[in-house]
PLY file of the C-alpha trace (Angstrom):
ply
format ascii 1.0
element vertex 204
property float x
property float y
property float z
element edge 203
property int vertex1
property int vertex2
end_header
153.19 52.66 -19.69
152.56 49.13 -19.10
155.71 48.37 -18.19
155.79 51.69 -15.34
152.33 50.21 -14.34
153.85 46.92 -13.89
156.34 47.97 -12.08
154.57 50.21 -9.79
152.01 47.29 -9.08
154.58 44.82 -8.22
156.04 47.07 -5.23
152.78 47.31 -4.16
151.73 43.53 -4.40
155.25 42.25 -2.61
155.02 45.27 0.30
151.13 44.82 1.15
150.92 40.99 0.11
154.17 39.45 0.41
153.38 37.91 -2.96
154.85 34.71 -3.60
155.15 32.74 -7.25
155.83 29.57 -7.90
156.17 27.84 -11.23
156.98 30.80 -13.45
159.72 28.89 -15.41
156.66 27.08 -16.89
155.60 29.72 -18.63
157.15 29.86 -22.41
159.45 32.90 -22.96
158.05 33.05 -26.58
155.06 32.06 -28.69
151.31 32.46 -28.29
150.57 31.25 -24.59
146.80 31.11 -22.50
147.55 31.77 -18.68
144.23 30.14 -17.19
143.54 31.17 -13.87
140.97 31.00 -11.24
139.38 33.89 -10.10
138.46 35.48 -6.69
139.04 39.02 -6.30
139.35 42.32 -8.75
143.18 41.69 -7.73
143.77 38.96 -9.74
144.27 40.28 -13.13
146.85 42.50 -12.14
148.48 40.08 -9.82
149.17 37.91 -12.93
150.23 40.95 -14.90
152.75 41.41 -12.25
153.56 37.80 -11.52
154.77 37.12 -15.66
157.93 38.85 -17.61
155.93 39.14 -20.88
153.44 41.49 -21.55
149.87 40.26 -20.90
146.64 41.63 -22.64
143.70 40.39 -20.57
140.23 39.01 -21.43
137.59 41.51 -19.43
134.09 41.90 -18.89
133.21 44.50 -21.01
131.51 46.10 -18.36
134.28 47.24 -16.84
135.47 49.37 -20.09
133.03 52.22 -18.73
134.01 52.48 -15.28
135.53 55.78 -14.26
139.40 55.69 -14.27
139.04 51.77 -14.33
137.82 51.70 -17.62
140.73 53.91 -19.08
143.36 51.13 -17.96
141.17 48.27 -19.18
140.48 49.23 -22.30
144.45 49.73 -22.96
145.39 46.13 -21.69
142.26 44.19 -22.47
139.85 42.67 -24.65
136.08 43.20 -23.70
133.71 39.74 -22.97
130.56 39.70 -22.85
129.26 37.33 -20.01
126.11 36.10 -21.71
127.81 34.68 -24.50
131.35 34.81 -26.45
130.87 36.95 -29.56
132.39 35.75 -32.48
134.66 38.93 -32.76
135.90 38.37 -29.36
137.29 34.93 -30.03
138.87 36.40 -33.40
140.74 38.96 -31.67
142.33 36.74 -28.92
143.33 33.82 -31.64
144.68 36.96 -33.66
146.60 37.97 -30.32
148.17 34.27 -29.62
148.78 33.81 -33.28
151.26 36.56 -33.60
152.82 35.27 -30.21
150.91 37.16 -27.77
150.08 36.37 -24.03
146.55 36.17 -23.15
144.81 35.82 -19.78
141.72 34.19 -19.21
139.61 33.40 -16.16
137.54 30.18 -17.08
134.98 30.31 -14.81
133.68 33.68 -16.16
133.14 35.23 -12.56
134.75 35.88 -9.44
134.44 32.68 -6.74
132.61 33.94 -3.39
133.22 30.62 -2.00
137.44 30.44 -3.15
137.07 27.12 -4.31
138.03 26.42 -8.28
134.71 25.85 -9.73
133.51 24.89 -13.43
134.74 26.54 -16.83
133.19 27.84 -19.52
134.20 26.68 -23.23
135.88 29.91 -24.60
139.26 29.19 -23.20
138.92 25.57 -25.10
137.61 27.30 -28.14
140.58 29.89 -28.18
143.43 27.52 -27.48
142.10 24.65 -30.34
141.74 27.89 -32.89
145.34 29.63 -32.08
146.90 26.16 -31.37
148.27 28.00 -28.33
149.39 26.25 -24.84
147.85 26.81 -22.10
149.11 27.38 -18.65
147.36 26.70 -15.45
147.47 29.24 -12.74
146.25 28.67 -9.10
145.52 32.14 -7.10
145.75 31.68 -3.51
144.43 34.33 -1.07
143.49 37.56 -2.94
139.79 36.55 -1.70
140.85 37.31 1.43
142.94 40.69 0.46
139.90 42.16 -1.51
136.84 39.67 -1.28
133.84 40.26 -3.47
131.76 43.05 -2.11
134.85 44.58 -0.17
135.65 48.28 -0.35
138.98 48.06 1.46
142.41 45.78 1.22
143.11 43.65 3.43
147.22 43.28 4.03
147.15 39.21 3.71
149.52 36.74 1.88
149.07 36.27 -1.84
150.30 33.34 -4.03
150.52 32.30 -7.92
151.28 28.72 -9.02
151.87 28.27 -12.41
151.69 24.83 -13.60
153.06 22.89 -16.82
151.85 23.99 -20.01
149.49 22.06 -21.73
148.92 21.79 -25.52
146.09 20.80 -27.42
146.91 20.07 -31.20
143.57 19.23 -32.89
141.02 21.67 -33.81
137.81 20.33 -33.00
134.57 22.92 -32.97
132.43 20.00 -30.80
131.12 21.22 -27.77
131.72 18.06 -26.03
135.40 18.55 -26.98
135.53 22.18 -26.12
134.00 20.79 -22.41
136.25 18.14 -21.93
138.92 20.48 -22.70
138.17 23.31 -20.43
137.19 20.61 -17.64
141.06 19.26 -18.02
142.23 22.78 -17.61
140.15 23.29 -14.26
141.36 20.23 -12.90
144.53 21.43 -13.71
144.11 24.33 -11.44
143.23 22.22 -8.97
145.70 19.92 -8.43
148.26 22.87 -8.08
146.79 23.04 -4.70
148.46 19.96 -4.11
152.23 20.65 -3.86
154.56 23.49 -5.18
154.92 23.43 -8.83
158.55 24.75 -9.57
160.71 26.89 -8.00
159.57 30.00 -6.20
160.63 33.76 -7.55
160.08 37.41 -6.75
0 1
1 2
2 3
3 4
4 5
5 6
6 7
7 8
8 9
9 10
10 11
11 12
12 13
13 14
14 15
15 16
16 17
17 18
18 19
19 20
20 21
21 22
22 23
23 24
24 25
25 26
26 27
27 28
28 29
29 30
30 31
31 32
32 33
33 34
34 35
35 36
36 37
37 38
38 39
39 40
40 41
41 42
42 43
43 44
44 45
45 46
46 47
47 48
48 49
49 50
50 51
51 52
52 53
53 54
54 55
55 56
56 57
57 58
58 59
59 60
60 61
61 62
62 63
63 64
64 65
65 66
66 67
67 68
68 69
69 70
70 71
71 72
72 73
73 74
74 75
75 76
76 77
77 78
78 79
79 80
80 81
81 82
82 83
83 84
84 85
85 86
86 87
87 88
88 89
89 90
90 91
91 92
92 93
93 94
94 95
95 96
96 97
97 98
98 99
99 100
100 101
101 102
102 103
103 104
104 105
105 106
106 107
107 108
108 109
109 110
110 111
111 112
112 113
113 114
114 115
115 116
116 117
117 118
118 119
119 120
120 121
121 122
122 123
123 124
124 125
125 126
126 127
127 128
128 129
129 130
130 131
131 132
132 133
133 134
134 135
135 136
136 137
137 138
138 139
139 140
140 141
141 142
142 143
143 144
144 145
145 146
146 147
147 148
148 149
149 150
150 151
151 152
152 153
153 154
154 155
155 156
156 157
157 158
158 159
159 160
160 161
161 162
162 163
163 164
164 165
165 166
166 167
167 168
168 169
169 170
170 171
171 172
172 173
173 174
174 175
175 176
176 177
177 178
178 179
179 180
180 181
181 182
182 183
183 184
184 185
185 186
186 187
187 188
188 189
189 190
190 191
191 192
192 193
193 194
194 195
195 196
196 197
197 198
198 199
199 200
200 201
201 202
202 203
């Protein structure tokens, strides 16, 4: 089911948005990996799934699990997240998936940016990365805020692009808020830096 849906979405994204992918070779082919991306549109989660060759599980806000039709898909490919607080069960499930060699997609900002800029991140991404000893691949999404802005009801054909940066590794297991915030700030800064130029080769 996952791969069929991915194939269909890949065609849609290619035809409607001329989707371009840069730096896909920076994503490790195996082992626990977090894709940490900026977030501007509801198009972002499936876009990341289309742009990577590995199967992904997504961290998604829990309210989406109850939306008709959409909820059916979200429940099968996502881990529920409460915006107000990071539940221990959520963190444990993400860490378990990563330790088993899975790939987890996270949006550290926690919500969509209405301005199109990369905002600050929440500490959950650093917490999960440290506990799982997982590599973190920063990812910059561009164009989806125009293709489907927050509050819009219809898609607008426009070019979108995803750039993946080089993996970050965090060997120390620290639980202090200060450490987690420093790691989160570094991840968000790496995402911003991807705006300055291409990273890696383009791929389809």
